[in-house]
N, CA, C and O atoms as CSV, one atom per row, in Angstrom:
chain,resi,resn,atom,element,x,y,z
A,1,MET,N,N,104.977,131.517,-9.472
A,1,MET,CA,C,105.174,130.492,-8.464
A,1,MET,C,C,106.375,130.904,-7.600
A,1,MET,O,O,107.419,131.255,-8.150
A,2,PRO,N,N,106.259,130.870,-6.262
A,2,PRO,CA,C,107.381,131.261,-5.409
A,2,PRO,C,C,108.569,130.325,-5.600
A,2,PRO,O,O,108.409,129.150,-5.933
A,3,GLU,N,N,109.775,130.876,-5.381
A,3,GLU,CA,C,110.972,130.045,-5.505
A,3,GLU,C,C,110.954,128.981,-4.416
A,3,GLU,O,O,110.897,129.300,-3.228
A,4,SER,N,N,111.003,127.720,-4.823
A,4,SER,CA,C,110.920,126.605,-3.882
A,4,SER,C,C,111.256,125.327,-4.622
A,4,SER,O,O,111.825,125.357,-5.713
A,5,ASN,N,N,110.901,124.211,-4.022
A,5,ASN,CA,C,111.112,122.914,-4.651
A,5,ASN,C,C,109.947,122.518,-5.540
A,5,ASN,O,O,109.979,121.449,-6.151
A,6,PHE,N,N,108.929,123.344,-5.628
A,6,PHE,CA,C,107.787,123.036,-6.471
A,6,PHE,C,C,108.135,123.295,-7.929
A,6,PHE,O,O,108.887,124.217,-8.244
A,7,ILE,N,N,107.576,122.465,-8.824
A,7,ILE,CA,C,107.840,122.592,-10.249
A,7,ILE,C,C,106.520,122.711,-11.007
A,7,ILE,O,O,105.449,122.457,-10.458
A,8,SER,N,N,106.615,123.092,-12.250
A,8,SER,CA,C,105.417,123.221,-13.088
A,8,SER,C,C,104.978,121.849,-13.587
A,8,SER,O,O,105.728,120.876,-13.507
A,9,LEU,N,N,103.763,121.785,-14.098
A,9,LEU,CA,C,103.256,120.547,-14.685
A,9,LEU,C,C,104.135,120.102,-15.843
A,9,LEU,O,O,104.426,118.913,-15.969
A,10,SER,N,N,104.563,121.028,-16.689
A,10,SER,CA,C,105.390,120.632,-17.837
A,10,SER,C,C,106.732,120.055,-17.378
A,10,SER,O,O,107.232,119.113,-17.992
A,11,GLU,N,N,107.318,120.596,-16.320
A,11,GLU,CA,C,108.557,120.033,-15.787
A,11,GLU,C,C,108.304,118.643,-15.202
A,11,GLU,O,O,109.114,117.734,-15.384
A,12,ALA,N,N,107.185,118.481,-14.504
A,12,ALA,CA,C,106.827,117.174,-13.938
A,12,ALA,C,C,106.610,116.156,-15.054
A,12,ALA,O,O,107.032,115.006,-14.934
A,13,GLN,N,N,105.963,116.567,-16.126
A,13,GLN,CA,C,105.734,115.668,-17.260
A,13,GLN,C,C,107.057,115.239,-17.890
A,13,GLN,O,O,107.221,114.068,-18.232
A,14,ALA,N,N,107.987,116.152,-18.046
A,14,ALA,CA,C,109.284,115.805,-18.629
A,14,ALA,C,C,109.970,114.736,-17.784
A,14,ALA,O,O,110.558,113.801,-18.328
A,15,LEU,N,N,109.902,114.863,-16.478
A,15,LEU,CA,C,110.530,113.885,-15.582
A,15,LEU,C,C,109.821,112.531,-15.629
A,15,LEU,O,O,110.466,111.493,-15.775
A,16,THR,N,N,108.493,112.546,-15.506
A,16,THR,CA,C,107.761,111.276,-15.447
A,16,THR,C,C,107.746,110.572,-16.798
A,16,THR,O,O,107.844,109.346,-16.853
A,17,PHE,N,N,107.627,111.323,-17.886
A,17,PHE,CA,C,107.632,110.706,-19.212
A,17,PHE,C,C,108.996,110.086,-19.508
A,17,PHE,O,O,109.064,109.016,-20.113
A,18,ALA,N,N,110.076,110.737,-19.095
A,18,ALA,CA,C,111.415,110.187,-19.313
A,18,ALA,C,C,111.568,108.855,-18.586
A,18,ALA,O,O,112.111,107.902,-19.144
A,19,TYR,N,N,111.096,108.786,-17.354
A,19,TYR,CA,C,111.145,107.521,-16.597
A,19,TYR,C,C,110.314,106.450,-17.284
A,19,TYR,O,O,110.774,105.321,-17.456
A,20,GLN,N,N,109.097,106.793,-17.676
A,20,GLN,CA,C,108.185,105.816,-18.266
A,20,GLN,C,C,108.675,105.304,-19.619
A,20,GLN,O,O,108.306,104.205,-20.033
A,21,ALA,N,N,109.501,106.088,-20.310
A,21,ALA,CA,C,109.996,105.699,-21.625
A,21,ALA,C,C,111.226,104.790,-21.561
A,21,ALA,O,O,111.565,104.144,-22.552
A,22,GLU,N,N,111.884,104.734,-20.425
A,22,GLU,CA,C,113.089,103.909,-20.292
A,22,GLU,C,C,112.734,102.434,-20.354
A,22,GLU,O,O,111.882,101.968,-19.597
A,23,SER,N,N,113.369,101.706,-21.235
A,23,SER,CA,C,113.027,100.292,-21.426
A,23,SER,C,C,113.260,99.458,-20.172
A,23,SER,O,O,112.541,98.486,-19.940
A,24,GLY,N,N,114.239,99.813,-19.368
A,24,GLY,CA,C,114.515,99.058,-18.154
A,24,GLY,C,C,113.460,99.215,-17.083
A,24,GLY,O,O,113.447,98.459,-16.112
A,25,PHE,N,N,112.575,100.185,-17.242
A,25,PHE,CA,C,111.570,100.463,-16.229
A,25,PHE,C,C,110.152,100.123,-16.665
A,25,PHE,O,O,109.207,100.389,-15.921
A,26,THR,N,N,109.975,99.544,-17.849
A,26,THR,CA,C,108.622,99.308,-18.359
A,26,THR,C,C,107.835,98.323,-17.510
A,26,THR,O,O,106.605,98.354,-17.524
A,27,SER,N,N,108.506,97.455,-16.775
A,27,SER,CA,C,107.785,96.510,-15.918
A,27,SER,C,C,107.606,97.048,-14.502
A,27,SER,O,O,107.031,96.372,-13.650
A,28,GLN,N,N,108.093,98.252,-14.250
A,28,GLN,CA,C,107.996,98.851,-12.920
A,28,GLN,C,C,106.765,99.755,-12.819
A,28,GLN,O,O,106.204,100.157,-13.838
A,29,PRO,N,N,106.345,100.073,-11.594
A,29,PRO,CA,C,105.214,100.990,-11.437
A,29,PRO,C,C,105.512,102.353,-12.051
A,29,PRO,O,O,106.660,102.795,-12.095
A,30,ARG,N,N,104.468,103.000,-12.515
A,30,ARG,CA,C,104.591,104.370,-13.023
A,30,ARG,C,C,104.514,105.373,-11.882
A,30,ARG,O,O,105.048,106.478,-11.975
A,31,ALA,N,N,103.844,104.976,-10.805
A,31,ALA,CA,C,103.677,105.869,-9.662
A,31,ALA,C,C,103.474,105.032,-8.405
A,31,ALA,O,O,103.039,103.882,-8.458
A,32,LEU,N,N,103.802,105.645,-7.279
A,32,LEU,CA,C,103.583,105.038,-5.967
A,32,LEU,C,C,102.993,106.126,-5.077
A,32,LEU,O,O,103.420,107.279,-5.136
A,33,ARG,N,N,102.022,105.764,-4.261
A,33,ARG,CA,C,101.433,106.796,-3.399
A,33,ARG,C,C,101.093,106.221,-2.037
A,33,ARG,O,O,100.831,105.029,-1.873
A,34,PHE,N,N,101.110,107.124,-1.068
A,34,PHE,CA,C,100.716,106.818,0.303
A,34,PHE,C,C,99.442,107.585,0.620
A,34,PHE,O,O,99.132,108.579,-0.037
A,35,SER,N,N,98.715,107.133,1.612
A,35,SER,CA,C,97.507,107.846,2.018
A,35,SER,C,C,97.871,109.130,2.766
A,35,SER,O,O,98.940,109.232,3.367
A,36,LYS,N,N,96.981,110.084,2.719
A,36,LYS,CA,C,97.154,111.336,3.446
A,36,LYS,C,C,97.317,111.060,4.935
A,36,LYS,O,O,98.153,111.675,5.596
A,37,GLN,N,N,96.525,110.143,5.457
A,37,GLN,CA,C,96.586,109.820,6.883
A,37,GLN,C,C,97.965,109.298,7.270
A,37,GLN,O,O,98.504,109.685,8.307
A,38,ASP,N,N,98.540,108.425,6.449
A,38,ASP,CA,C,99.866,107.890,6.751
A,38,ASP,C,C,100.932,108.989,6.710
A,38,ASP,O,O,101.801,109.036,7.580
A,39,ILE,N,N,100.872,109.866,5.714
A,39,ILE,CA,C,101.836,110.970,5.618
A,39,ILE,C,C,101.684,111.915,6.809
A,39,ILE,O,O,102.679,112.364,7.378
A,40,GLN,N,N,100.437,112.217,7.186
A,40,GLN,CA,C,100.214,113.091,8.327
A,40,GLN,C,C,100.724,112.464,9.620
A,40,GLN,O,O,101.258,113.165,10.480
A,41,THR,N,N,100.562,111.142,9.764
A,41,THR,CA,C,101.082,110.456,10.951
A,41,THR,C,C,102.596,110.589,11.003
A,41,THR,O,O,103.157,110.886,12.058
A,42,LEU,N,N,103.259,110.373,9.879
A,42,LEU,CA,C,104.714,110.524,9.847
A,42,LEU,C,C,105.134,111.948,10.196
A,42,LEU,O,O,105.939,112.154,11.105
A,43,LEU,N,N,104.599,112.923,9.484
A,43,LEU,CA,C,105.021,114.309,9.668
A,43,LEU,C,C,104.534,114.922,10.971
A,43,LEU,O,O,105.061,115.944,11.409
A,44,GLY,N,N,103.531,114.308,11.599
A,44,GLY,CA,C,103.017,114.807,12.867
A,44,GLY,C,C,103.847,114.413,14.073
A,44,GLY,O,O,103.561,114.842,15.191
A,45,GLN,N,N,104.873,113.599,13.859
A,45,GLN,CA,C,105.732,113.188,14.960
A,45,GLN,C,C,106.534,114.364,15.496
A,45,GLN,O,O,106.993,115.221,14.740
A,46,GLU,N,N,106.692,114.388,16.800
A,46,GLU,CA,C,107.512,115.413,17.427
A,46,GLU,C,C,108.923,115.337,16.851
A,46,GLU,O,O,109.461,114.244,16.680
A,47,ASP,N,N,109.510,116.454,16.558
A,47,ASP,CA,C,110.864,116.608,16.018
A,47,ASP,C,C,110.969,116.341,14.521
A,47,ASP,O,O,112.056,116.492,13.963
A,48,ALA,N,N,109.900,115.954,13.852
A,48,ALA,CA,C,109.956,115.713,12.406
A,48,ALA,C,C,109.939,117.049,11.664
A,48,ALA,O,O,109.060,117.881,11.885
A,49,VAL,N,N,110.921,117.242,10.782
A,49,VAL,CA,C,110.984,118.475,9.993
A,49,VAL,C,C,110.975,118.214,8.484
A,49,VAL,O,O,110.839,119.146,7.692
A,50,ALA,N,N,111.121,116.948,8.090
A,50,ALA,CA,C,111.154,116.609,6.668
A,50,ALA,C,C,110.798,115.144,6.495
A,50,ALA,O,O,110.697,114.384,7.458
A,51,LEU,N,N,110.614,114.779,5.252
A,51,LEU,CA,C,110.287,113.405,4.885
A,51,LEU,C,C,111.357,112.915,3.916
A,51,LEU,O,O,111.691,113.616,2.960
A,52,CYS,N,N,111.893,111.727,4.149
A,52,CYS,CA,C,112.886,111.128,3.262
A,52,CYS,C,C,112.273,109.880,2.633
A,52,CYS,O,O,111.734,109.026,3.337
A,53,LEU,N,N,112.355,109.778,1.313
A,53,LEU,CA,C,111.819,108.637,0.580
A,53,LEU,C,C,112.969,107.822,0.012
A,53,LEU,O,O,113.730,108.298,-0.831
A,54,TYR,N,N,113.084,106.598,0.484
A,54,TYR,CA,C,114.102,105.682,-0.014
A,54,TYR,C,C,113.484,104.777,-1.070
A,54,TYR,O,O,112.354,104.314,-0.912
A,55,LEU,N,N,114.221,104.526,-2.141
A,55,LEU,CA,C,113.788,103.580,-3.159
A,55,LEU,C,C,114.137,102.176,-2.689
A,55,LEU,O,O,115.201,101.944,-2.116
A,56,GLY,N,N,113.225,101.245,-2.940
A,56,GLY,CA,C,113.459,99.862,-2.569
A,56,GLY,C,C,112.847,98.924,-3.584
A,56,GLY,O,O,112.125,99.353,-4.484
A,57,LEU,N,N,113.133,97.653,-3.439
A,57,LEU,CA,C,112.557,96.619,-4.294
A,57,LEU,C,C,111.832,95.609,-3.422
A,57,LEU,O,O,112.347,95.182,-2.388
A,58,THR,N,N,110.632,95.231,-3.846
A,58,THR,CA,C,109.870,94.208,-3.136
A,58,THR,C,C,110.477,92.837,-3.417
A,58,THR,O,O,111.400,92.712,-4.222
A,59,SER,N,N,109.956,91.818,-2.752
A,59,SER,CA,C,110.452,90.451,-2.976
A,59,SER,C,C,110.185,89.969,-4.400
A,59,SER,O,O,110.813,89.017,-4.864
A,60,THR,N,N,109.244,90.633,-5.098
A,60,THR,CA,C,108.964,90.269,-6.496
A,60,THR,C,C,109.692,91.173,-7.484
A,60,THR,O,O,109.453,91.091,-8.689
A,61,GLY,N,N,110.585,92.040,-6.983
A,61,GLY,CA,C,111.377,92.896,-7.847
A,61,GLY,C,C,110.714,94.178,-8.291
A,61,GLY,O,O,111.205,94.842,-9.203
A,62,LYS,N,N,109.605,94.542,-7.663
A,62,LYS,CA,C,108.906,95.785,-8.019
A,62,LYS,C,C,109.420,96.942,-7.167
A,62,LYS,O,O,109.733,96.777,-5.988
A,63,LEU,N,N,109.497,98.103,-7.786
A,63,LEU,CA,C,109.911,99.324,-7.115
A,63,LEU,C,C,108.935,99.666,-6.000
A,63,LEU,O,O,107.723,99.536,-6.174
A,64,THR,N,N,109.452,100.101,-4.862
A,64,THR,CA,C,108.620,100.572,-3.765
A,64,THR,C,C,109.317,101.748,-3.104
A,64,THR,O,O,110.472,102.047,-3.407
A,65,LEU,N,N,108.623,102.402,-2.214
A,65,LEU,CA,C,109.183,103.505,-1.439
A,65,LEU,C,C,109.142,103.156,0.037
A,65,LEU,O,O,108.192,102.536,0.516
A,66,VAL,N,N,110.173,103.557,0.746
A,66,VAL,CA,C,110.216,103.464,2.198
A,66,VAL,C,C,110.350,104.894,2.697
A,66,VAL,O,O,111.316,105.581,2.364
A,67,ALA,N,N,109.396,105.343,3.487
A,67,ALA,CA,C,109.360,106.728,3.942
A,67,ALA,C,C,109.670,106.819,5.430
A,67,ALA,O,O,109.110,106.081,6.241
A,68,VAL,N,N,110.565,107.731,5.774
A,68,VAL,CA,C,110.880,108.020,7.173
A,68,VAL,C,C,110.926,109.526,7.353
A,68,VAL,O,O,111.180,110.267,6.403
A,69,THR,N,N,110.685,109.967,8.555
A,69,THR,CA,C,110.835,111.386,8.840
A,69,THR,C,C,112.281,111.674,9.205
A,69,THR,O,O,113.050,110.778,9.555
A,70,VAL,N,N,112.629,112.958,9.114
A,70,VAL,CA,C,113.975,113.434,9.385
A,70,VAL,C,C,113.865,114.535,10.440
A,70,VAL,O,O,112.945,115.352,10.410
A,71,ASP,N,N,114.820,114.542,11.372
A,71,ASP,CA,C,114.796,115.577,12.410
A,71,ASP,C,C,115.630,116.791,11.984
A,71,ASP,O,O,116.196,116.811,10.891
A,72,GLU,N,N,115.699,117.795,12.851
A,72,GLU,CA,C,116.397,119.038,12.495
A,72,GLU,C,C,117.905,118.857,12.332
A,72,GLU,O,O,118.569,119.723,11.762
A,73,ASP,N,N,118.452,117.753,12.820
A,73,ASP,CA,C,119.872,117.444,12.623
A,73,ASP,C,C,120.103,116.626,11.350
A,73,ASP,O,O,121.196,116.107,11.124
A,74,ASN,N,N,119.067,116.519,10.528
A,74,ASN,CA,C,119.117,115.776,9.266
A,74,ASN,C,C,119.342,114.276,9.480
A,74,ASN,O,O,119.961,113.606,8.654
A,75,GLN,N,N,118.834,113.767,10.589
A,75,GLN,CA,C,118.961,112.351,10.910
A,75,GLN,C,C,117.619,111.656,10.702
A,75,GLN,O,O,116.578,112.161,11.123
A,76,ASP,N,N,117.650,110.497,10.051
A,76,ASP,CA,C,116.434,109.706,9.875
A,76,ASP,C,C,115.903,109.280,11.236
A,76,ASP,O,O,116.663,108.838,12.098
A,77,MET,N,N,114.605,109.414,11.422
A,77,MET,CA,C,113.951,109.024,12.673
A,77,MET,C,C,113.461,107.577,12.541
A,77,MET,O,O,112.262,107.324,12.422
A,78,VAL,N,N,114.397,106.645,12.564
A,78,VAL,CA,C,114.079,105.235,12.325
A,78,VAL,C,C,113.606,104.500,13.575
A,78,VAL,O,O,113.245,103.326,13.498
A,79,ASP,N,N,113.604,105.170,14.715
A,79,ASP,CA,C,113.111,104.547,15.945
A,79,ASP,C,C,111.624,104.783,16.129
A,79,ASP,O,O,111.055,104.441,17.166
A,80,SER,N,N,110.994,105.372,15.117
A,80,SER,CA,C,109.556,105.615,15.179
A,80,SER,C,C,108.910,104.961,13.969
A,80,SER,O,O,109.262,103.838,13.610
A,81,TYR,N,N,107.979,105.645,13.344
A,81,TYR,CA,C,107.269,105.074,12.204
A,81,TYR,C,C,108.142,105.022,10.957
A,81,TYR,O,O,108.853,105.976,10.642
A,82,ILE,N,N,108.079,103.899,10.256
A,82,ILE,CA,C,108.673,103.740,8.930
A,82,ILE,C,C,107.548,103.249,8.027
A,82,ILE,O,O,106.855,102.285,8.355
A,83,LEU,N,N,107.371,103.912,6.897
A,83,LEU,CA,C,106.206,103.651,6.053
A,83,LEU,C,C,106.599,102.952,4.754
A,83,LEU,O,O,107.566,103.329,4.092
A,84,ASP,N,N,105.829,101.931,4.409
A,84,ASP,CA,C,105.928,101.242,3.122
A,84,ASP,C,C,104.507,100.844,2.763
A,84,ASP,O,O,103.565,101.501,3.207
A,85,ARG,N,N,104.325,99.822,1.999
A,85,ARG,CA,C,103.006,99.358,1.578
A,85,ARG,C,C,102.256,100.464,0.831
A,85,ARG,O,O,101.075,100.714,1.075
A,86,CYS,N,N,102.976,101.117,-0.082
A,86,CYS,CA,C,102.353,102.173,-0.861
A,86,CYS,C,C,101.470,101.566,-1.947
A,86,CYS,O,O,101.602,100.393,-2.296
A,87,TYR,N,N,100.580,102.380,-2.463
A,87,TYR,CA,C,99.724,101.966,-3.563
A,87,TYR,C,C,100.525,102.081,-4.854
A,87,TYR,O,O,101.222,103.072,-5.071
A,88,SER,N,N,100.426,101.079,-5.698
A,88,SER,CA,C,101.202,101.032,-6.923
A,88,SER,C,C,100.319,101.280,-8.142
A,88,SER,O,O,99.191,100.792,-8.221
A,89,CYS,N,N,100.848,102.039,-9.079
A,89,CYS,CA,C,100.174,102.308,-10.354
A,89,CYS,C,C,101.058,101.795,-11.479
A,89,CYS,O,O,102.180,102.281,-11.629
A,90,PRO,N,N,100.604,100.837,-12.276
A,90,PRO,CA,C,99.338,100.138,-12.134
A,90,PRO,C,C,99.385,99.142,-10.974
A,90,PRO,O,O,100.471,98.787,-10.515
A,91,PRO,N,N,98.270,98.703,-10.512
A,91,PRO,CA,C,96.918,98.826,-11.057
A,91,PRO,C,C,96.128,100.011,-10.497
A,91,PRO,O,O,95.092,100.375,-11.052
A,92,ASP,N,N,96.601,100.612,-9.413
A,92,ASP,CA,C,95.815,101.640,-8.725
A,92,ASP,C,C,96.203,103.023,-9.253
A,92,ASP,O,O,96.917,103.769,-8.584
A,93,CYS,N,N,95.725,103.361,-10.462
A,93,CYS,CA,C,96.127,104.583,-11.163
A,93,CYS,C,C,94.985,105.593,-11.301
A,93,CYS,O,O,93.806,105.240,-11.337
A,94,SER,N,N,95.381,106.836,-11.374
A,94,SER,CA,C,94.473,107.882,-11.800
A,94,SER,C,C,94.175,107.629,-13.278
A,94,SER,O,O,95.100,107.433,-14.066
A,95,GLN,N,N,92.926,107.631,-13.653
A,95,GLN,CA,C,92.559,107.274,-15.024
A,95,GLN,C,C,92.980,108.307,-16.078
A,95,GLN,O,O,93.174,107.960,-17.242
A,96,ASP,N,N,93.118,109.563,-15.674
A,96,ASP,CA,C,93.430,110.592,-16.662
A,96,ASP,C,C,94.549,111.522,-16.208
A,96,ASP,O,O,94.530,112.711,-16.525
A,97,SER,N,N,95.510,111.000,-15.480
A,97,SER,CA,C,96.601,111.832,-14.984
A,97,SER,C,C,97.450,112.368,-16.137
A,97,SER,O,O,97.850,111.608,-17.019
A,98,PRO,N,N,97.726,113.667,-16.135
A,98,PRO,CA,C,98.609,114.223,-17.158
A,98,PRO,C,C,100.071,113.820,-16.938
A,98,PRO,O,O,100.932,114.159,-17.750
A,99,LEU,N,N,100.354,113.106,-15.857
A,99,LEU,CA,C,101.722,112.668,-15.581
A,99,LEU,C,C,102.000,111.264,-16.099
A,99,LEU,O,O,103.122,110.773,-15.982
A,100,ILE,N,N,100.991,110.615,-16.668
A,100,ILE,CA,C,101.164,109.299,-17.263
A,100,ILE,C,C,101.138,109.459,-18.771
A,100,ILE,O,O,100.155,109.926,-19.347
A,101,ASP,N,N,102.240,109.062,-19.402
A,101,ASP,CA,C,102.364,109.187,-20.850
A,101,ASP,C,C,101.520,108.100,-21.502
A,101,ASP,O,O,101.884,106.925,-21.481
A,102,GLN,N,N,100.404,108.494,-22.072
A,102,GLN,CA,C,99.483,107.544,-22.695
A,102,GLN,C,C,100.068,107.127,-23.977
A,102,GLN,O,O,99.473,106.322,-24.694
């Protein structure tokens, strides 16, 4: 695997299983996801060079993500699209994901 920010499945499992095992997080989602179309809309903006994911809490206390693009000066592009309303797992989970500690 080329040197980058990508990790192996076993490294991903260690991270996700550690989160899922923490007692303070048992009522929180195991995963959050956005649609490909929404991510492409964000990253397709002129001057966008990266994606920043902020952790947030909904009005019911559930973990959520707020996604914004970042420009080449490392500044959040908050005057354009800001993404939330991600899909939460549970209930919207992959049935056999190796990243969910059964």
